[in-house]
C-alpha positions in Angstrom: 127.8 186.9 155.1 125.9 183.5 155.0 126.3 183.7 151.2 129.9 184.7 151.3 130.7 181.5 153.4 128.6 179.2 151.2 129.2 180.6 147.5 131.8 183.3 147.7 132.5 184.3 144.2 129.3 186.3 143.5 129.4 188.0 146.7 132.9 189.0 146.5 132.4 190.7 143.1 129.3 192.4 144.4 131.0 193.7 147.6 134.0 195.0 145.6 131.7 196.6 143.0 129.1 198.3 145.3 131.1 199.0 148.4 134.8 199.4 147.6 138.4 198.0 148.4 137.4 197.3 152.2 134.2 196.2 153.5 133.2 195.2 156.9 130.3 192.9 157.8 128.8 191.9 161.0 126.3 189.8 162.7 126.1 189.2 166.4 129.8 188.6 167.6 131.2 188.0 164.2 133.0 190.9 162.2 134.5 190.4 158.8 136.7 192.7 156.9 136.9 191.7 153.2 139.9 193.0 151.4 139.7 193.0 147.4 142.1 195.8 146.5 145.8 194.9 145.8 147.0 198.0 147.2 145.5 197.4 150.4 146.6 193.7 150.4 150.1 195.0 150.0 149.5 196.9 153.3 148.1 193.8 155.0 151.0 191.7 153.8 153.7 194.3 155.0 152.5 194.4 158.5 154.4 192.0 161.0 153.2 188.5 161.7 152.2 189.8 165.2 149.4 191.9 163.7 147.3 188.6 162.9 146.4 185.2 164.3 145.9 182.0 162.1 144.9 179.8 164.9 141.6 181.7 165.0 138.1 180.4 165.5 137.2 180.2 161.8 140.2 177.6 161.4 139.5 175.9 164.8 136.0 175.0 163.8 136.5 172.9 160.9 140.1 173.0 159.2 142.0 172.2 162.5 140.0 169.0 162.8 141.3 168.0 159.6 144.9 169.1 159.8 145.7 169.0 163.5 146.2 171.6 166.0 150.1 171.2 165.5 149.7 172.1 161.6 151.7 175.1 160.5 148.8 176.7 158.8 146.8 177.0 162.1 149.9 178.0 164.1 151.3 181.6 165.2 154.4 183.1 166.5 157.3 180.8 167.4 155.3 177.5 166.9 154.5 178.4 163.4 158.3 179.3 162.6 159.5 175.9 164.1 157.1 173.9 162.1 157.5 175.7 158.7 161.3 175.7 159.3 161.2 171.9 159.7 159.7 171.4 156.3 161.6 173.9 154.3 164.6 171.7 153.0 162.0 169.5 151.3 161.2 172.7 148.9 164.8 173.6 147.9 165.2 174.4 144.3 167.7 171.7 143.6 165.3 169.2 145.2 162.4 170.5 143.2 164.3 170.2 139.9 165.1 166.8 140.5 161.5 166.0 140.6 160.9 167.1 137.0 161.5 163.4 135.2 159.1 161.8 137.9 156.3 164.3 137.3 156.6 164.0 133.4 156.6 160.3 133.8 153.5 160.1 135.8 151.8 162.4 133.3 152.8 160.0 130.5 151.3 157.1 132.5 148.0 158.9 133.2 148.0 159.8 129.4 148.6 156.1 128.6 145.8 155.0 130.7 143.3 157.5 128.9 144.6 156.3 125.5 143.6 152.8 126.4 140.1 153.7 127.7 138.7 156.5 125.4 137.9 156.9 122.0 139.2 159.8 119.9 137.1 163.0 120.4 135.2 161.3 123.3 133.8 163.8 125.9 135.6 163.4 129.4 135.8 165.1 132.7 139.6 165.5 133.1 139.2 166.8 136.7 139.2 163.5 138.5 141.9 162.2 136.2 144.1 165.3 137.0 143.4 164.5 140.9 144.6 161.1 140.6 147.7 162.1 138.8 148.6 165.0 141.3 147.9 162.8 144.2 150.4 160.3 143.1 153.0 163.1 142.3 152.3 164.7 145.7 152.7 161.5 147.7 155.8 160.4 145.6 157.6 163.9 146.1 156.7 164.1 149.8 156.9 160.5 151.2 158.5 158.3 148.3 157.2 155.5 146.2 155.9 153.4 148.7 153.1 155.6 149.8 152.6 156.8 146.2 151.7 153.2 145.5 148.8 153.4 148.2 147.3 156.6 146.3 143.9 155.1 146.0 143.7 154.2 149.8 145.1 157.5 150.9 142.7 159.4 148.5 139.7 157.5 150.0 141.0 158.6 153.4 141.3 162.2 152.2 137.7 162.4 150.6 135.5 162.9 153.8 137.8 165.5 155.4 137.9 167.5 152.3 134.1 167.3 152.0 133.7 168.1 155.5 135.8 171.5 155.4 133.8 172.4 152.3 130.3 172.0 154.3 128.7 174.9 155.6 130.0 176.3 158.9 127.1 175.2 161.1 127.6 171.7 159.8 131.2 171.8 161.1 130.5 172.7 164.7 131.0 170.1 167.5 127.9 167.9 168.5 127.2 166.6 172.0 127.0 163.1 170.8 130.2 161.3 169.9 129.3 160.2 166.2 128.4 161.9 163.2 130.8 163.8 160.5 133.2 165.0 162.8 133.6 161.4 164.4 134.1 160.0 160.8 136.8 162.9 159.9 138.6 161.9 163.0 138.7 158.2 162.2 139.9 159.0 158.6 142.4 161.0 160.0 143.7 158.4 162.6 143.9 155.9 159.8 146.0 158.3 157.7 148.4 158.8 160.7 148.7 155.0 161.0 149.9 155.0 157.2 152.4 157.5 157.8 153.6 155.7 160.8 154.1 152.4 158.8 156.3 154.4 156.5 158.2 155.9 159.5 158.7 152.5 161.1 160.1 151.2 157.5 162.6 153.8 157.5 163.8 153.7 161.0 164.2 149.9 160.6 166.6 150.4 157.6 168.6 153.8 157.7 169.8 153.1 154.1 166.3 154.0 153.0 166.3 157.5 154.3 165.2 160.1 151.6 165.5 163.8 151.5 161.8 164.3 151.1 159.4 166.1 153.2 159.0 162.9 155.6 162.8 163.0 155.8 163.1 166.5 156.7 160.3 166.1 159.6 161.9 163.1 160.8 165.3 164.7 160.9 164.0 167.7 163.0 164.2 166.8 166.7 162.0 169.6 167.9 158.8 168.1 166.2 156.7 165.5 168.3 155.0 162.6 166.5 151.9 164.2 166.4 153.4 167.4 164.9 154.9 165.2 162.2 151.4 163.8 161.5 149.9 167.2 161.3 152.6 168.4 158.7 152.1 165.4 156.8 148.4 165.6 156.6 148.7 169.4 155.8 151.0 168.7 153.0 149.0 165.9 151.4 145.5 167.8 151.5 147.1 171.2 150.4 149.4 169.8 147.9 147.0 167.8 145.8 143.3 169.2 146.2 144.3 172.9 145.5 146.8 172.0 142.6 144.3 169.7 141.0 141.6 172.3 141.1 144.2 174.7 139.5 144.9 172.2 136.8 141.0 171.6 136.2 140.6 175.4 135.7 143.6 175.5 133.4 142.3 172.9 131.3 138.9 174.7 131.0 140.5 177.7 129.9 143.1 176.3 127.5 140.4 174.2 126.1 138.6 177.2 125.2 141.5 178.9 123.5 142.0 177.6 120.0 145.6 178.7 119.5 147.0 177.4 123.0 147.3 173.9 122.3 149.5 174.3 119.3 151.6 176.7 121.1 152.0 174.6 124.2 152.9 171.6 122.0 155.4 173.4 120.0 157.3 174.8 123.2 157.2 171.2 124.8 158.4 169.5 121.7 161.4 171.8 121.8 162.0 172.0 125.5 160.9 168.3 126.7 161.9 166.2 123.6 159.5 163.6 122.2 157.5 161.5 124.6 159.6 158.6 126.0 162.9 160.4 125.5 165.0 161.4 128.6 163.4 164.2 130.3 165.7 167.1 131.2 165.6 167.7 134.9 167.3 171.1 135.9 166.4 174.7 136.2 166.5 175.5 132.5 163.6 173.2 131.8 161.2 175.3 133.7 162.9 178.4 132.4 162.5 177.5 128.9 158.8 176.6 129.0 157.8 180.4 128.8 154.4 180.2 127.4 153.4 177.3 129.5 154.4 179.2 132.6 152.3 182.1 131.2 149.4 180.0 130.7 149.8 178.7 134.6 150.1 182.3 135.8 147.0 183.4 133.8 144.8 180.5 135.0 145.9 181.1 138.7 145.1 185.0 138.2 141.5 184.4 137.1 141.1 181.1 139.2 143.3 181.0 142.5 142.8 177.9 144.3 141.2 179.6 147.3 138.9 182.6 146.5 139.3 183.9 150.0 141.9 183.4 152.9 141.4 184.4 156.5 143.3 185.6 159.1 142.3 187.3 162.5 143.5 191.0 163.6 145.4 190.6 166.9 145.2 194.2 167.3 143.4 197.3 165.9 145.1 197.9 162.4 144.7 200.4 159.7 143.9 198.9 156.2 142.9 201.1 153.3 142.3 204.2 155.7 139.9 202.2 157.6 140.2 200.8 161.2 140.0 197.1 161.4 139.2 196.2 165.1 141.0 193.6 167.1 139.3 190.1 166.9 137.8 191.1 163.2 138.3 188.2 160.6 140.2 189.8 157.7 139.0 188.2 154.6 141.3 188.8 151.6 140.6 187.7 148.3 143.2 186.6 145.5 140.1 186.2 143.4 139.3 189.9 143.6 143.0 190.9 143.2 143.3 188.7 140.1 140.5 190.7 138.4 141.2 194.2 139.5 140.7 196.5 136.6 143.1 199.0 137.7 145.9 196.3 137.5 144.7 194.0 134.6 143.6 195.1 131.1 140.3 193.5 130.1 140.7 191.4 133.4 138.0 188.7 132.6 139.8 187.6 129.4 142.0 184.7 129.4 145.3 186.0 128.0 148.7 184.3 128.8 150.5 186.8 126.7 149.7 189.7 129.2 152.7 188.6 131.0 155.0 189.3 128.0 157.4 192.5 127.7 156.0 194.3 130.9 157.6 197.6 131.8 159.1 197.7 135.4 155.8 199.6 136.5 153.6 196.9 135.1 155.7 194.2 136.7 155.4 195.8 140.1 151.5 196.3 139.5 151.3 192.5 138.6 153.4 191.1 141.2 151.2 193.1 143.6 147.9 191.7 142.3 148.9 188.2 141.6 148.6 186.7 145.0 147.1 183.0 144.5 149.8 181.7 147.1 149.6 184.5 149.6 152.8 186.6 150.8 154.9 186.9 153.9 155.7 184.3 156.5 152.6 182.4 155.8 152.9 182.1 152.2 152.2 178.7 150.9 155.2 176.7 151.4 154.6 174.5 148.1 154.0 177.4 145.9 157.1 176.6 143.7 156.1 172.9 143.4 152.7 173.7 142.5 153.7 175.8 139.7 156.3 173.4 138.3 153.8 170.6 138.4 151.0 172.6 136.7 153.8 173.9 134.0 155.1 170.4 133.3 151.7 168.7 133.3 150.1 171.1 130.7 153.2 170.9 128.6 153.2 167.2 128.3 149.5 166.9 127.9 149.9 169.2 125.0 152.3 166.9 123.3 150.0 163.9 123.7 146.5 164.9 123.4 144.1 167.6 122.1 141.4 168.8 124.4 138.8 171.2 123.4 135.3 172.4 124.7 132.2 171.9 122.9 131.0 175.1 124.7 132.6 178.7 125.1 131.0 179.2 128.4 133.2 179.1 131.4 131.8 177.2 134.4 130.8 178.8 137.4 133.2 178.5 140.5 132.2 176.2 143.4 133.6 175.5 146.7 134.6 177.8 149.7 138.0 176.4 150.8 139.2 175.0 147.3 137.8 176.7 144.2 136.9 174.4 141.4 134.8 174.4 138.2 131.4 173.4 138.5 130.9 170.0 136.7 134.6 169.5 136.5 136.8 170.1 133.4 134.8 168.5 130.7 136.3 168.6 127.2 136.5 166.6 123.9 139.6 164.7 124.2 141.8 162.8 121.4 144.9 161.0 122.8 147.8 159.9 120.7 149.9 156.9 122.1 153.2 158.7 121.3 152.2 162.2 121.1 150.3 164.3 118.3 151.4 163.4 114.7 
């Protein structure tokens, strides 16, 4: 259990290989049921929300300190439904389609900066560059250009909280003295709330500045308190940029080790997006036509979901995979294991975006069942469509304007308990071109 909560990937693989699809671990008063089989996960997702609790002690210890007790991701029942409903309009398909030009433009700016500061063929870690890009996109999409202009300041306020929830569980426990890591996390969270309050004040002072973004949706919902607005905002920023930037890093790692991927991505992007600096299409057909890019995203997320595990607590005795999971047990389900299930995926450890092409109806059902990087059901990640859209557009534009290859065929080990990212980042040999690859 200690190893699972410190370095989950090898432990998950061993548990599935040695003990099967449902494994219960226990020590003292803590019980975990580890679920790795896609069929059993389908059973779990099919149960009503009343079978589980998300405001459980695992989340209360560390995650709730960062996102707040009013966050939808640590809420249950009516409170969860109300808080989630308040945010949903910001994730409508028409609104997301309207973000396409902004995402491509910000990607261009990041590539421009890279071209100015790097030499052709230079070995670079693209992970921090991707994090900065996605943080700016997240802030502009959710809160508008004023907060996006403060990305460096907000990123600094997010760093200690992110490090905190990745720390071992014992280090997250409350301490008797009012200082230490938890105190610093509270300070950073209060500072972030103050930044959000400044934007709220500006919007309320000028009604014509109202926007149909996430903050606008939260402010329009009279059922939310200001603390709940703060908590949804903090949740959206953290979940929206940290997980997506880790997924981008893994995608770059994998594409950089696939010799034919960059040319195929570039050819498709040239056809759909047009040349750099041209007007970028911004409708549903844009994403629909980036077929290979979408498959690259799907395949990277299959092998490297942003979270190796997710946890919910059984609110009553339940049956999963023919086993009784007792009330109070922490159900630890793993999209990492589902994405590597040998009964579903042919040669599951191979990176192959074309595995999603021309699937039969039966194969499609199996893939849908086993591809769960964003979860399922009423607690499915609300930003799943935005994350996939960002990753698809970013990798397409990158392929038009740079070449990135790895000098090593070895895939880095995953690191991180809450957010899964490659050890050492996404280190590639990068050649950029000011207006695209000639």
